[in-house]
N, C-alpha and C positions, 0 to 999 in steps of 0.2 A: 299753646303753639298755633301758628297760623301756617297753613299749607296752600300752595298754588301750584297748579299743573301748567307746565310750559311746553310739554311734549308728551303725547300718549300713544304714538304709533310705534309699532315693532318693525324690525327688519330693514326697512328703507323708508325715507320720507316720501309722502304721497300727497303732495298739494294738488289742488283741483277742485271743481265744483261739486264733486261727490264726497268731499271730506271737510266741508266748510264747518259743520256743527262740531264734530269731535276732533278735528284738526289733523294736519298732516305731518307735523314735526315729530321726530323721534324722541325717545324717552328723556324727560328732564322734569324734576319736581323740586320746587323751592320750599324750605321750611325755616320759619323764623320764630325763635323763642321770645318770651316776654322780656328777656334781658338784651334782646337785639342780636343774638348770635344767628348767623346765617349758614344753614346747611343746604346743600344741593345733591339730590339723588340723581346720579347719572348725568352725562354731559352730551346727550344727543343733539340734534339740530335745534331743539327747543332752548338750548343754552345761549343761542345768539340773542333772542328777544329778552331772555332773563337778564343777560349781561347788560343790555341797553337799559332795562329798568333799573338795575342797580346803579349804573352810571348816573342816571338822571335823578334818582330820589333817595340814595343812600348817602349818609354822611361819609366824608372822606377822611383819611384813606379807607378804602374798603377792605374788610377782612371777611373771608368766606372759606367754608370747608366743603370740598367736593367729595362725595362718597360714591365712588364707582362700583357698581355691582361686578363688572368684569370689563375686559377691553375689546369685546366685539364691537364692530364698526358703528352699529347703530346706537351705541351707548357712549362713544367718544368723539364722534365726527363734529360735534359742535364745539369742542374744546379750543380749536385754532381760531374760533370766531367769538370767543367769550371775551368781551371788550375789557373788563377789569385786568385782564392779563397784560394789557398794553400800557398800563399806567404805572410809572414809578411810585413806590411807596405803598401800593396795594399789597396785601399779604394774602396769598392763596394757598391753602393746604390741600393737596390732592391725596386721598386715601383710597385704597382698593387692594384686591389681591394682586399677586404678581401676574404678569401678562404672558401666559402660556410659555413659561420657561425664561422669559426675559423679565428684567425688572420693570416696575410700573413706569418709570421714567423712559426706559428704552421703548416700551410699547407705545406710549404717547408720542415719543420723538419720531417713531417710524412714519407715521402719517403726516408728519411736518417736515420730512426730508425735502430738500429743494426740488426734487423731481415731482413732488405732489403739491407743494405749498410754498409760497415765496418767503415765508418767515420761519426760520428754525427755532425750536424750542429754546435754545440757549440765547436767542436774541430777545426774548420777551423780557420787558423792563421790570414787571412786577416781581416781587420776591415769592418764589414758588418752592414749597416744601413737599417732598414726596414721602408718603408714609404707607408701607405695605402692611396690610393687616391680615391676621388670621382669625379663627374663631376666638372669642373672648370679649372682655369688657375693656373699653377705653374711654378715658376722660378727655373730651375734646370740646373746646369752646364753652365750657361751663355746663355741658350736658353729658350724660352717660350714654355712650354708644355701644351697643352689643352687636357683634357680627357673628354670623352663622353661615356655613357653606350650604349652598343650594344644590339641586340636582339639575345640572346643565352640562353639555359637552365641552365645558371649559371651567376653570376654577372661577366660581361665581359666588359672591357674598350677598346675603340678605342683611338688612340693618334694622335695628330697633333703637330709636332715639328716645330717651327718657329725660324729660325736662318739664318744668312747670306743673308737676304732679300728674303728668299724663305720658302716654306712649304712642308713637307713630311708628308703624312697621312698613318696610318697603321690601317687597319679595318679587324680584324680576331679574332674570329669567329662571323658571323653575317648572318642572313637571312631576307628576306623581311618581313615587318610587315603586309602587305596585299598581297593577290593574284592579286588583281587589282591594278596596279601601276599607270596608267595615266588616267586622265580625257579625254585627247584627244589621237590621234594617236601619238606615241612616236617621229615620225619624226618632229612634230610640237610642241613638248612639251618642257617645261622649269620646273625649280625646283617647282615653286608655283602651277603647274598644277598636281602635284603628289597627289594621293588620300589620303593616310595616313600621318598624321602629323609626325609619327615616321620616315617614308621614307623621308619626306621633311626635317626634322632635320638632317638625315643622309647625305643628298645631301649638305645641308648648311655647315655642318662640313668639307666637302671636298673643299669648294669654292676656286677656283683659285689656287689650289695646283699645284706645279710643278710636283709632283709624288704622286699617290695614290697606295698603295699596298692593294689589297682587296681580300677577300675570294671568291673563285669561284669553290668550291668542286664538284658541280654537273652540269650536263647538264640540260636543261629545261625538257628533258624527265625523267631523274632520279629523279628530284626534286618532281615529283608528288607522289612518294612513300616515300620520305625522308622529307616531310613537318614536321616541329616542331623538326627537328634534329639540327637546328641552323647554317645552311650554305647556301650559295648563289649559283646562277648561273652566267655564264658569261654575259648573257643578262642583268640581274639586275645590275651587276657592270658597264658594258659598259654604260647603260642608265643613271644611276645616275651620274657617273663621267662626262659624256658628258654634262648633264644638269647643272652640277656645274662648268663648265668651266675649268676642269682639263686638264693639258697639256699631261701627260703620265700616263697610267694605267698599273700596273703589277698584273697579276692574280696569286694567290698562294693558298696554302693549298690543293694541289692536292690529290685526293682520292687514298687510297692505292691500289685499284683495277685498276687504270688508269696507264698503262705502257706509255712509251715514245711516242709510236705511237698515243695513245688515247689522250695524252696531246697535241700533235701536232695538232690533229684534232680540239681540243677545241680552240687552238690558231687561227687556220684558220677560224673556225666559228665565233670567236669574231671579227677578221678583217672584215669578210664578213658582220656581223651584223652592225658594226659601219659604214661601207661604204654604206650599204643599206639605212641607216637612215641619211646619209650625215653628220656624225659627224666627225669633224677634231680632232681626238683623236689618239694618238699613243698607242697601246695596245699590250702587249706580255704576255706569260706565263712565270713567273719567273723560273729560274733554278739556282742551285747551282754554285756559282762563277760569276754570273751576277753582273757587276759593273755599276753603273749609277751615273753621275754627275748631280746634280740639281742646276741649276743656278738661280741667282736672277730673280724674276718675276716682271717686271714692268707693266704687263697687268692689274693686279688687286691689289688693296690695301689690304693687309693681315689684319687679325683680330687684333685689338689692344685694344678693351674695355675689361677690366678684367671681368671674369665670377664670379658668386657668389662662395665664398669659401666653400669647403666641410665641412659639419657640424659634421662629425665624425661618426665612426662605431656605437657607442652607440645610437646616434640619429635615427638610422634606426631600433631600437628595442623598444619594450614597447609602441608602439602606440596604439591608440583606432581606430579600423577598423570595420565599419559597412558592413556586407555582406547582400545584398538584392537579393533574388532569389526565385521563387515560387517552385523550385525543391529542396526537402529536401536532396537528395543525394548530390547535388552540394554544398549546404550550409555546409553539414557535412564535405565534402572534403576540402573546402576552410577553414573552421574553424580550422580543425586539421592542415592543412598545415601552416597557419599563427600563430596558437598558438605555434607550434614548433619553430617558428622564434622569439618567445618572445613578440608577440603582444597580446593585449586585444581585443577579438573579440565579437561583438554582431551580432544578426541575425534579419532579417525581411523577411517575406514571401510575402509581397505586397508593392506596392509603397506608399500607404497611411500610412501603418505601419511604413515604413521607414522615412517619413516626420515627423510623430509624435515623433519618437525616436530622429531625428535630432533636432526638436524643443526643446526637453528636454536637449540634450547635442550634440553639433556638434563634429563629429569624426575628426580624423586626416586624414582619407582616407575613401572613399566610394567605395566599389566594387559592381557594379550595373548591374543586368541582363537587357537585352534589351527588351525581350519579356515576359511580365507578363500580366495576365488578368486585366481588368479594367483600371489600370494606369501603363503603360509601362515605361521602363527606360528613354526614350526620354522625356516623360512628366514629370517625376520627375526631370530630369536634367534641363529642362527649368524652373521649379519652383525654383530650388536651385540657378540658375544664376541670378534670379531677386531679390533674397534676399541679402542684404549687408553682412550678417554674413557667407553666404555660396557662395559668388560670386567667390572665389578663391579656394574652397574646391577641393582637388584632387579627381578625379573620374575615376576609371578604369572600363570600360564597358566590361561586359562578354556577348558574343553573338555567336550564330551559323550562323549568317548572316553577312558576311564580304563583301557584294556587295558594289559597289560604292555609291549608293543612301543612304543606312543606315550609312555607314561609314562617308560619307560627312556630313550627317545630325547631326550625334553625335559630330563631331569636331566643326561644325558651332555653336552648342549649348554650346561648351565649354568642352567637354570630354577631359581628360588628356591623356588617352590611351585606346586602344582596345585590348582584348585578346580573340582569337577565340576559341570556344569549338569544339572538345575536347582539353584539355590542360593538361600538366603534372604539378606535384607539383613544380619541380624546375623552370619551366617557370613562373608559378604564383608567386613564391617567388621572382624571379629576377625582374619581371615587377612591383611588389608592392614596392620593395626597390627603383627602378628607379623612380616611382612616388613620393615616400616619399622624395627623395632626391631633387626633383624639386619644393618643396613647396614654396620656396622663389622666387619671381619674378626675372627674369633675362632679361636684356635689349636685345632686338632683334638685336641691332646694332653691336653685338660682331663679326659677320662674314659678309662678303660682301652681299648686297642685290643682288639677282640674277633675271634677266629676259632676257633670251637668245633668245626671239622670234625675 
């Protein structure tokens, strides 16, 4: 596969003399397989020059698949300027998660209403197909596309494109699930020694890829004040990519306040971090115009077991969710947020009350506070996992304690996910949807088993 970067900036386009080297366009990456299939990761302002390139040098009619990570503006604002959309006969498939409660088409149509743009989406002459994806494997354009939810304050997908005996993985926008990443010192770590199951899942998704393109918007120092904004540091990206046996890592989604000199410093620090830990990993900061060839990878067997099919957007609404927390303000916040998403919400203020409600009716999801008087969340979770009727009930743990001991204990008892307090309503909604989408068991053999010790 051949990869070219057309936009590497995050949040907002930043043209000017200070961004000449790494570029000012927002996220857009083109991938071409040996068979000629064209995939486009995100459709930020970099989609405009990419579209012009396709119009000038691609056989007509043009067929392309756009893989949107999510519908935040910096990832879709180039869509109305993507020239192939304006040519009859071209076939463009737009894939991505639903747009914050709206369909994918509705989300993209919103920025093209006449108030904001002179051409509405229904007036585009190309044939446009919209395809909402959830976690799972999808055959598109002769390639196998695997999608997995990321950790961001919106429903966001990461993609793994498998073709030509190789894999390219795109992970943008994403932040660590836990502040504590490793059980051990990272120099001696491997994927299974990662503390949080969400971060382990993230590493497994990269396993053996020839190229991973990863969000690295912040330095470790900046991240301290940017937590819950939905972005990563270079240390996180380097550590997980190395643990996953990745061959090459391209850091992207550069912060709009970072000029070329600052991004160069991040690149040097990423090199130094990888070298310090003894990682045999090629790492760079992506720039506009960077072209990479991803060769067939004979080191690891690529994922081949199909994932569970996506159950559809409607299946992520109208679920019965039980919220258990001794803080009435938290219960009110969670109840309001989940009701707005179309769910039926029940409440309990103690662990004992929660177990009695579950005995009467098992919910589709349990949102469970960790620290409660008398019977805490871990005790409730332990009881549930010993009961056949609730052994696989999805449980999202709410906690102000995300230290290694509590996180590890929760996952050992079968917690589905952790959400650290304080949290935002979009974060909660996204994590609930991810938990609901994983209700069906998925074989763990879908990606290579990692042990890099």
